[in-house]
N, CA, C, O and CB atoms as a CASP TS submission, in Angstrom:
PFRMAT TS
TARGET T0000
AUTHOR 0000-0000-0000
METHOD Language model
MODEL 1
PARENT N/A
ATOM      1  N   THR     1     -11.631   4.647   6.490  1.00  0.00           N
ATOM      2  CA  THR     1     -10.502   4.730   5.588  1.00  0.00           C
ATOM      3  C   THR     1     -10.876   4.224   4.198  1.00  0.00           C
ATOM      4  O   THR     1     -10.478   4.809   3.191  1.00  0.00           O
ATOM      5  CB  THR     1      -9.326   3.940   6.142  1.00  0.00           C
ATOM      6  N   THR     2     -11.629   3.151   4.148  1.00  0.00           N
ATOM      7  CA  THR     2     -12.053   2.600   2.863  1.00  0.00           C
ATOM      8  C   THR     2     -12.945   3.573   2.113  1.00  0.00           C
ATOM      9  O   THR     2     -12.815   3.742   0.901  1.00  0.00           O
ATOM     10  CB  THR     2     -12.781   1.279   3.066  1.00  0.00           C
ATOM     11  N   ILE     3     -13.845   4.207   2.834  1.00  0.00           N
ATOM     12  CA  ILE     3     -14.743   5.185   2.210  1.00  0.00           C
ATOM     13  C   ILE     3     -13.949   6.364   1.668  1.00  0.00           C
ATOM     14  O   ILE     3     -14.207   6.829   0.558  1.00  0.00           O
ATOM     15  CB  ILE     3     -15.802   5.674   3.218  1.00  0.00           C
ATOM     16  N   LEU     4     -13.000   6.844   2.432  1.00  0.00           N
ATOM     17  CA  LEU     4     -12.185   7.975   2.005  1.00  0.00           C
ATOM     18  C   LEU     4     -11.375   7.620   0.752  1.00  0.00           C
ATOM     19  O   LEU     4     -11.310   8.417  -0.184  1.00  0.00           O
ATOM     20  CB  LEU     4     -11.245   8.416   3.142  1.00  0.00           C
ATOM     21  N   PHE     5     -10.765   6.441   0.726  1.00  0.00           N
ATOM     22  CA  PHE     5     -10.032   6.024  -0.463  1.00  0.00           C
ATOM     23  C   PHE     5     -10.978   5.877  -1.655  1.00  0.00           C
ATOM     24  O   PHE     5     -10.612   6.212  -2.781  1.00  0.00           O
ATOM     25  CB  PHE     5      -9.292   4.704  -0.202  1.00  0.00           C
ATOM     26  N   GLY     6     -12.168   5.388  -1.416  1.00  0.00           N
ATOM     27  CA  GLY     6     -13.153   5.268  -2.491  1.00  0.00           C
ATOM     28  C   GLY     6     -13.497   6.606  -3.115  1.00  0.00           C
ATOM     29  O   GLY     6     -13.691   6.701  -4.327  1.00  0.00           O
ATOM     30  N   MET     7     -13.575   7.639  -2.292  1.00  0.00           N
ATOM     31  CA  MET     7     -13.856   8.976  -2.822  1.00  0.00           C
ATOM     32  C   MET     7     -12.682   9.474  -3.665  1.00  0.00           C
ATOM     33  O   MET     7     -12.890  10.066  -4.724  1.00  0.00           O
ATOM     34  CB  MET     7     -14.147   9.966  -1.672  1.00  0.00           C
ATOM     35  N   TRP     8     -11.461   9.240  -3.210  1.00  0.00           N
ATOM     36  CA  TRP     8     -10.284   9.666  -3.966  1.00  0.00           C
ATOM     37  C   TRP     8     -10.102   8.855  -5.244  1.00  0.00           C
ATOM     38  O   TRP     8      -9.529   9.346  -6.217  1.00  0.00           O
ATOM     39  CB  TRP     8      -9.039   9.550  -3.103  1.00  0.00           C
ATOM     40  N   SER     9     -10.588   7.618  -5.244  1.00  0.00           N
ATOM     41  CA  SER     9     -10.400   6.756  -6.415  1.00  0.00           C
ATOM     42  C   SER     9     -11.234   7.199  -7.611  1.00  0.00           C
ATOM     43  O   SER     9     -11.078   6.655  -8.704  1.00  0.00           O
ATOM     44  CB  SER     9     -10.744   5.327  -6.063  1.00  0.00           C
ATOM     45  N   ILE    10     -12.093   8.149  -7.427  1.00  0.00           N
ATOM     46  CA  ILE    10     -12.867   8.695  -8.539  1.00  0.00           C
ATOM     47  C   ILE    10     -11.958   9.495  -9.485  1.00  0.00           C
ATOM     48  O   ILE    10     -12.266   9.633 -10.669  1.00  0.00           O
ATOM     49  CB  ILE    10     -14.017   9.589  -8.008  1.00  0.00           C
ATOM     50  N   ILE    11     -10.855  10.014  -8.973  1.00  0.00           N
ATOM     51  CA  ILE    11      -9.963  10.843  -9.781  1.00  0.00           C
ATOM     52  C   ILE    11      -9.398  10.078 -10.984  1.00  0.00           C
ATOM     53  O   ILE    11      -9.469  10.601 -12.096  1.00  0.00           O
ATOM     54  CB  ILE    11      -8.820  11.368  -8.919  1.00  0.00           C
ATOM     55  N   PRO    12      -8.842   8.868 -10.823  1.00  0.00           N
ATOM     56  CA  PRO    12      -8.368   8.155 -12.020  1.00  0.00           C
ATOM     57  C   PRO    12      -9.483   7.870 -13.032  1.00  0.00           C
ATOM     58  O   PRO    12      -9.247   7.907 -14.240  1.00  0.00           O
ATOM     59  CB  PRO    12      -7.717   6.846 -11.611  1.00  0.00           C
ATOM     60  N   TYR    13     -10.672   7.591 -12.553  1.00  0.00           N
ATOM     61  CA  TYR    13     -11.803   7.384 -13.461  1.00  0.00           C
ATOM     62  C   TYR    13     -12.119   8.657 -14.229  1.00  0.00           C
ATOM     63  O   TYR    13     -12.414   8.603 -15.423  1.00  0.00           O
ATOM     64  CB  TYR    13     -13.042   6.916 -12.684  1.00  0.00           C
ATOM     65  N   PHE    14     -12.061   9.800 -13.559  1.00  0.00           N
ATOM     66  CA  PHE    14     -12.278  11.074 -14.230  1.00  0.00           C
ATOM     67  C   PHE    14     -11.204  11.308 -15.294  1.00  0.00           C
ATOM     68  O   PHE    14     -11.505  11.765 -16.396  1.00  0.00           O
ATOM     69  CB  PHE    14     -12.284  12.225 -13.210  1.00  0.00           C
ATOM     70  N   VAL    15      -9.955  10.992 -14.959  1.00  0.00           N
ATOM     71  CA  VAL    15      -8.861  11.139 -15.927  1.00  0.00           C
ATOM     72  C   VAL    15      -9.126  10.264 -17.148  1.00  0.00           C
ATOM     73  O   VAL    15      -8.903  10.694 -18.279  1.00  0.00           O
ATOM     74  CB  VAL    15      -7.498  10.768 -15.281  1.00  0.00           C
ATOM     75  N   TYR    16      -9.595   9.052 -16.929  1.00  0.00           N
ATOM     76  CA  TYR    16      -9.929   8.131 -18.023  1.00  0.00           C
ATOM     77  C   TYR    16     -11.011   8.734 -18.920  1.00  0.00           C
ATOM     78  O   TYR    16     -10.863   8.772 -20.142  1.00  0.00           O
ATOM     79  CB  TYR    16     -10.399   6.768 -17.462  1.00  0.00           C
ATOM     80  N   LEU    17     -12.088   9.199 -18.309  1.00  0.00           N
ATOM     81  CA  LEU    17     -13.187   9.754 -19.093  1.00  0.00           C
ATOM     82  C   LEU    17     -12.791  11.038 -19.802  1.00  0.00           C
ATOM     83  O   LEU    17     -13.193  11.253 -20.946  1.00  0.00           O
ATOM     84  CB  LEU    17     -14.381  10.010 -18.205  1.00  0.00           C
ATOM     85  N   ALA    18     -12.014  11.896 -19.152  1.00  0.00           N
ATOM     86  CA  ALA    18     -11.569  13.140 -19.779  1.00  0.00           C
ATOM     87  C   ALA    18     -10.673  12.839 -20.983  1.00  0.00           C
ATOM     88  O   ALA    18     -10.766  13.505 -22.013  1.00  0.00           O
ATOM     89  CB  ALA    18     -10.818  14.025 -18.758  1.00  0.00           C
ATOM     90  N   THR    19      -9.813  11.839 -20.847  1.00  0.00           N
ATOM     91  CA  THR    19      -8.952  11.453 -21.966  1.00  0.00           C
ATOM     92  C   THR    19      -9.784  10.934 -23.128  1.00  0.00           C
ATOM     93  O   THR    19      -9.530  11.281 -24.281  1.00  0.00           O
ATOM     94  CB  THR    19      -7.936  10.388 -21.525  1.00  0.00           C
ATOM     95  N   LEU    20     -10.767  10.112 -22.831  1.00  0.00           N
ATOM     96  CA  LEU    20     -11.669   9.636 -23.885  1.00  0.00           C
ATOM     97  C   LEU    20     -12.377  10.799 -24.564  1.00  0.00           C
ATOM     98  O   LEU    20     -12.475  10.842 -25.790  1.00  0.00           O
ATOM     99  CB  LEU    20     -12.700   8.658 -23.309  1.00  0.00           C
ATOM    100  N   TYR    21     -12.862  11.724 -23.783  1.00  0.00           N
ATOM    101  CA  TYR    21     -13.604  12.867 -24.308  1.00  0.00           C
ATOM    102  C   TYR    21     -12.737  13.684 -25.270  1.00  0.00           C
ATOM    103  O   TYR    21     -13.199  14.109 -26.328  1.00  0.00           O
ATOM    104  CB  TYR    21     -14.104  13.756 -23.157  1.00  0.00           C
ATOM    105  N   VAL    22     -11.489  13.895 -24.892  1.00  0.00           N
ATOM    106  CA  VAL    22     -10.599  14.722 -25.705  1.00  0.00           C
ATOM    107  C   VAL    22     -10.156  13.989 -26.981  1.00  0.00           C
ATOM    108  O   VAL    22     -10.058  14.603 -28.044  1.00  0.00           O
ATOM    109  CB  VAL    22      -9.370  15.137 -24.883  1.00  0.00           C
ATOM    110  N   LEU    23      -9.893  12.706 -26.880  1.00  0.00           N
ATOM    111  CA  LEU    23      -9.281  11.983 -27.994  1.00  0.00           C
ATOM    112  C   LEU    23     -10.257  11.268 -28.925  1.00  0.00           C
ATOM    113  O   LEU    23      -9.870  10.895 -30.032  1.00  0.00           O
ATOM    114  CB  LEU    23      -8.334  10.994 -27.458  1.00  0.00           C
ATOM    115  N   VAL    24     -11.486  11.068 -28.520  1.00  0.00           N
ATOM    116  CA  VAL    24     -12.392  10.203 -29.288  1.00  0.00           C
ATOM    117  C   VAL    24     -12.645  10.725 -30.711  1.00  0.00           C
ATOM    118  O   VAL    24     -12.861   9.923 -31.620  1.00  0.00           O
ATOM    119  CB  VAL    24     -13.720  10.066 -28.551  1.00  0.00           C
ATOM    120  N   ASP    25     -12.625  12.009 -30.919  1.00  0.00           N
ATOM    121  CA  ASP    25     -12.852  12.555 -32.259  1.00  0.00           C
ATOM    122  C   ASP    25     -11.551  12.739 -33.042  1.00  0.00           C
ATOM    123  O   ASP    25     -11.587  13.080 -34.224  1.00  0.00           O
ATOM    124  CB  ASP    25     -13.579  13.885 -32.159  1.00  0.00           C
ATOM    125  N   ARG    26     -10.416  12.518 -32.404  1.00  0.00           N
ATOM    126  CA  ARG    26      -9.126  12.785 -33.043  1.00  0.00           C
ATOM    127  C   ARG    26      -8.373  11.530 -33.452  1.00  0.00           C
ATOM    128  O   ARG    26      -7.483  11.586 -34.300  1.00  0.00           O
ATOM    129  CB  ARG    26      -8.269  13.587 -32.123  1.00  0.00           C
ATOM    130  N   MET    27      -8.724  10.409 -32.859  1.00  0.00           N
ATOM    131  CA  MET    27      -7.974   9.175 -33.108  1.00  0.00           C
ATOM    132  C   MET    27      -8.950   8.023 -33.314  1.00  0.00           C
ATOM    133  O   MET    27     -10.153   8.154 -33.090  1.00  0.00           O
ATOM    134  CB  MET    27      -7.001   8.864 -31.934  1.00  0.00           C
ATOM    135  N   ARG    28      -8.393   6.879 -33.752  1.00  0.00           N
ATOM    136  CA  ARG    28      -9.213   5.676 -33.859  1.00  0.00           C
ATOM    137  C   ARG    28      -9.627   5.224 -32.469  1.00  0.00           C
ATOM    138  O   ARG    28      -8.942   5.507 -31.486  1.00  0.00           O
ATOM    139  CB  ARG    28      -8.452   4.547 -34.598  1.00  0.00           C
ATOM    140  N   LEU    29     -10.733   4.531 -32.390  1.00  0.00           N
ATOM    141  CA  LEU    29     -11.285   4.118 -31.105  1.00  0.00           C
ATOM    142  C   LEU    29     -10.301   3.248 -30.320  1.00  0.00           C
ATOM    143  O   LEU    29     -10.150   3.424 -29.111  1.00  0.00           O
ATOM    144  CB  LEU    29     -12.593   3.366 -31.316  1.00  0.00           C
ATOM    145  N   GLU    30      -9.642   2.325 -30.988  1.00  0.00           N
ATOM    146  CA  GLU    30      -8.712   1.431 -30.297  1.00  0.00           C
ATOM    147  C   GLU    30      -7.574   2.214 -29.643  1.00  0.00           C
ATOM    148  O   GLU    30      -7.207   1.950 -28.497  1.00  0.00           O
ATOM    149  CB  GLU    30      -8.144   0.395 -31.274  1.00  0.00           C
ATOM    150  N   ALA    31      -7.022   3.173 -30.376  1.00  0.00           N
ATOM    151  CA  ALA    31      -5.930   3.986 -29.839  1.00  0.00           C
ATOM    152  C   ALA    31      -6.419   4.869 -28.702  1.00  0.00           C
ATOM    153  O   ALA    31      -5.724   5.052 -27.703  1.00  0.00           O
ATOM    154  CB  ALA    31      -5.307   4.847 -30.942  1.00  0.00           C
ATOM    155  N   THR    32      -7.614   5.412 -28.859  1.00  0.00           N
ATOM    156  CA  THR    32      -8.188   6.257 -27.813  1.00  0.00           C
ATOM    157  C   THR    32      -8.381   5.468 -26.524  1.00  0.00           C
ATOM    158  O   THR    32      -8.032   5.947 -25.444  1.00  0.00           O
ATOM    159  CB  THR    32      -9.525   6.850 -28.274  1.00  0.00           C
ATOM    160  N   LEU    33      -8.932   4.268 -26.630  1.00  0.00           N
ATOM    161  CA  LEU    33      -9.145   3.433 -25.446  1.00  0.00           C
ATOM    162  C   LEU    33      -7.815   3.025 -24.809  1.00  0.00           C
ATOM    163  O   LEU    33      -7.697   2.975 -23.585  1.00  0.00           O
ATOM    164  CB  LEU    33      -9.957   2.181 -25.817  1.00  0.00           C
ATOM    165  N   ALA    34      -6.820   2.735 -25.641  1.00  0.00           N
ATOM    166  CA  ALA    34      -5.510   2.360 -25.108  1.00  0.00           C
ATOM    167  C   ALA    34      -4.871   3.526 -24.361  1.00  0.00           C
ATOM    168  O   ALA    34      -4.352   3.342 -23.260  1.00  0.00           O
ATOM    169  CB  ALA    34      -4.585   1.888 -26.239  1.00  0.00           C
ATOM    170  N   LEU    35      -4.901   4.713 -24.940  1.00  0.00           N
ATOM    171  CA  LEU    35      -4.306   5.875 -24.274  1.00  0.00           C
ATOM    172  C   LEU    35      -5.077   6.258 -23.020  1.00  0.00           C
ATOM    173  O   LEU    35      -4.474   6.654 -22.023  1.00  0.00           O
ATOM    174  CB  LEU    35      -4.251   7.062 -25.228  1.00  0.00           C
ATOM    175  N   ALA    36      -6.393   6.147 -23.057  1.00  0.00           N
ATOM    176  CA  ALA    36      -7.186   6.442 -21.864  1.00  0.00           C
ATOM    177  C   ALA    36      -6.865   5.458 -20.746  1.00  0.00           C
ATOM    178  O   ALA    36      -6.829   5.834 -19.574  1.00  0.00           O
ATOM    179  CB  ALA    36      -8.686   6.403 -22.191  1.00  0.00           C
ATOM    180  N   THR    37      -6.633   4.208 -21.106  1.00  0.00           N
ATOM    181  CA  THR    37      -6.266   3.204 -20.107  1.00  0.00           C
ATOM    182  C   THR    37      -4.897   3.507 -19.505  1.00  0.00           C
ATOM    183  O   THR    37      -4.700   3.361 -18.299  1.00  0.00           O
ATOM    184  CB  THR    37      -6.269   1.802 -20.730  1.00  0.00           C
ATOM    185  N   VAL    38      -3.963   3.924 -20.337  1.00  0.00           N
ATOM    186  CA  VAL    38      -2.633   4.301 -19.842  1.00  0.00           C
ATOM    187  C   VAL    38      -2.753   5.514 -18.913  1.00  0.00           C
ATOM    188  O   VAL    38      -2.103   5.562 -17.868  1.00  0.00           O
ATOM    189  CB  VAL    38      -1.666   4.615 -21.028  1.00  0.00           C
ATOM    190  N   ALA    39      -3.581   6.488 -19.290  1.00  0.00           N
ATOM    191  CA  ALA    39      -3.785   7.666 -18.442  1.00  0.00           C
ATOM    192  C   ALA    39      -4.391   7.259 -17.101  1.00  0.00           C
ATOM    193  O   ALA    39      -3.989   7.770 -16.055  1.00  0.00           O
ATOM    194  CB  ALA    39      -4.695   8.695 -19.151  1.00  0.00           C
ATOM    195  N   TRP    40      -5.362   6.336 -17.131  1.00  0.00           N
ATOM    196  CA  TRP    40      -5.959   5.840 -15.889  1.00  0.00           C
ATOM    197  C   TRP    40      -4.903   5.141 -15.029  1.00  0.00           C
ATOM    198  O   TRP    40      -4.837   5.352 -13.818  1.00  0.00           O
ATOM    199  CB  TRP    40      -7.125   4.874 -16.196  1.00  0.00           C
ATOM    200  N   LEU    41      -4.080   4.307 -15.671  1.00  0.00           N
ATOM    201  CA  LEU    41      -3.056   3.570 -14.940  1.00  0.00           C
ATOM    202  C   LEU    41      -2.065   4.524 -14.270  1.00  0.00           C
ATOM    203  O   LEU    41      -1.668   4.307 -13.125  1.00  0.00           O
ATOM    204  CB  LEU    41      -2.315   2.613 -15.881  1.00  0.00           C
ATOM    205  N   MET    42      -1.676   5.559 -14.972  1.00  0.00           N
ATOM    206  CA  MET    42      -0.756   6.539 -14.394  1.00  0.00           C
ATOM    207  C   MET    42      -1.403   7.268 -13.214  1.00  0.00           C
ATOM    208  O   MET    42      -0.776   7.439 -12.169  1.00  0.00           O
ATOM    209  CB  MET    42      -0.311   7.553 -15.463  1.00  0.00           C
ATOM    210  N   ALA    43      -2.648   7.694 -13.381  1.00  0.00           N
ATOM    211  CA  ALA    43      -3.342   8.403 -12.304  1.00  0.00           C
ATOM    212  C   ALA    43      -3.562   7.484 -11.100  1.00  0.00           C
ATOM    213  O   ALA    43      -3.414   7.910  -9.954  1.00  0.00           O
ATOM    214  CB  ALA    43      -4.692   8.954 -12.805  1.00  0.00           C
ATOM    215  N   ALA    44      -3.913   6.229 -11.361  1.00  0.00           N
ATOM    216  CA  ALA    44      -4.128   5.278 -10.267  1.00  0.00           C
ATOM    217  C   ALA    44      -2.823   4.978  -9.538  1.00  0.00           C
ATOM    218  O   ALA    44      -2.817   4.823  -8.317  1.00  0.00           O
ATOM    219  CB  ALA    44      -4.742   3.977 -10.800  1.00  0.00           C
ATOM    220  N   THR    45      -1.722   4.895 -10.277  1.00  0.00           N
ATOM    221  CA  THR    45      -0.421   4.653  -9.652  1.00  0.00           C
ATOM    222  C   THR    45      -0.035   5.808  -8.737  1.00  0.00           C
ATOM    223  O   THR    45       0.438   5.596  -7.621  1.00  0.00           O
ATOM    224  CB  THR    45       0.658   4.444 -10.722  1.00  0.00           C
ATOM    225  N   VAL    46      -0.237   7.017  -9.214  1.00  0.00           N
ATOM    226  CA  VAL    46       0.051   8.194  -8.389  1.00  0.00           C
ATOM    227  C   VAL    46      -0.826   8.191  -7.143  1.00  0.00           C
ATOM    228  O   VAL    46      -0.340   8.442  -6.041  1.00  0.00           O
ATOM    229  CB  VAL    46      -0.167   9.496  -9.194  1.00  0.00           C
ATOM    230  N   LEU    47      -2.112   7.909  -7.313  1.00  0.00           N
ATOM    231  CA  LEU    47      -3.036   7.892  -6.182  1.00  0.00           C
ATOM    232  C   LEU    47      -2.611   6.864  -5.137  1.00  0.00           C
ATOM    233  O   LEU    47      -2.538   7.184  -3.950  1.00  0.00           O
ATOM    234  CB  LEU    47      -4.459   7.595  -6.663  1.00  0.00           C
ATOM    235  N   VAL    48      -2.333   5.644  -5.562  1.00  0.00           N
ATOM    236  CA  VAL    48      -1.964   4.591  -4.614  1.00  0.00           C
ATOM    237  C   VAL    48      -0.632   4.912  -3.946  1.00  0.00           C
ATOM    238  O   VAL    48      -0.474   4.697  -2.744  1.00  0.00           O
ATOM    239  CB  VAL    48      -1.886   3.228  -5.324  1.00  0.00           C
ATOM    240  N   THR    49       0.320   5.421  -4.711  1.00  0.00           N
ATOM    241  CA  THR    49       1.615   5.782  -4.137  1.00  0.00           C
ATOM    242  C   THR    49       1.464   6.850  -3.068  1.00  0.00           C
ATOM    243  O   THR    49       2.036   6.736  -1.984  1.00  0.00           O
ATOM    244  CB  THR    49       2.565   6.267  -5.227  1.00  0.00           C
ATOM    245  N   LEU    50       0.697   7.883  -3.370  1.00  0.00           N
ATOM    246  CA  LEU    50       0.479   8.950  -2.379  1.00  0.00           C
ATOM    247  C   LEU    50      -0.297   8.432  -1.178  1.00  0.00           C
ATOM    248  O   LEU    50      -0.012   8.811  -0.042  1.00  0.00           O
ATOM    249  CB  LEU    50      -0.270  10.133  -3.014  1.00  0.00           C
ATOM    250  N   TRP    51      -1.273   7.571  -1.422  1.00  0.00           N
ATOM    251  CA  TRP    51      -2.083   7.032  -0.327  1.00  0.00           C
ATOM    252  C   TRP    51      -1.222   6.216   0.633  1.00  0.00           C
ATOM    253  O   TRP    51      -1.354   6.340   1.851  1.00  0.00           O
ATOM    254  CB  TRP    51      -3.227   6.164  -0.880  1.00  0.00           C
ATOM    255  N   VAL    52      -0.343   5.383   0.086  1.00  0.00           N
ATOM    256  CA  VAL    52       0.522   4.550   0.920  1.00  0.00           C
ATOM    257  C   VAL    52       1.465   5.435   1.751  1.00  0.00           C
ATOM    258  O   VAL    52       1.704   5.157   2.926  1.00  0.00           O
ATOM    259  CB  VAL    52       1.338   3.559   0.042  1.00  0.00           C
ATOM    260  N   ARG    53       1.986   6.477   1.150  1.00  0.00           N
ATOM    261  CA  ARG    53       2.900   7.362   1.880  1.00  0.00           C
ATOM    262  C   ARG    53       2.182   8.149   2.958  1.00  0.00           C
ATOM    263  O   ARG    53       2.769   8.436   4.001  1.00  0.00           O
ATOM    264  CB  ARG    53       3.587   8.319   0.921  1.00  0.00           C
ATOM    265  N   MET    54       0.927   8.505   2.735  1.00  0.00           N
ATOM    266  CA  MET    54       0.195   9.340   3.697  1.00  0.00           C
ATOM    267  C   MET    54      -0.467   8.513   4.791  1.00  0.00           C
ATOM    268  O   MET    54      -0.710   9.023   5.885  1.00  0.00           O
ATOM    269  CB  MET    54      -0.859  10.165   2.976  1.00  0.00           C
ATOM    270  N   HIS    55      -0.761   7.254   4.516  1.00  0.00           N
ATOM    271  CA  HIS    55      -1.455   6.421   5.511  1.00  0.00           C
ATOM    272  C   HIS    55      -0.563   5.275   5.844  1.00  0.00           C
ATOM    273  O   HIS    55      -0.924   4.429   6.662  1.00  0.00           O
ATOM    274  CB  HIS    55      -2.834   5.916   5.000  1.00  0.00           C
TER
END
C-alpha cells in the first residue's frame, strides 16, 4: 500500500513542476514559486482525499 501511494504521490510533484515550467518566464520568481506551491497543495489534497475514500 505504501509503495502504491508513493507512485501516485508523483502526480502533485508533476503538477508543481509543470506550473513552474509554465509560469517561470511570465512572472517573478517569488510569485511563480508561491503559485506552484498552491498548485501542489491542491493536487496533494485531492490525492489524499481520494486515497482515504478508496482505501
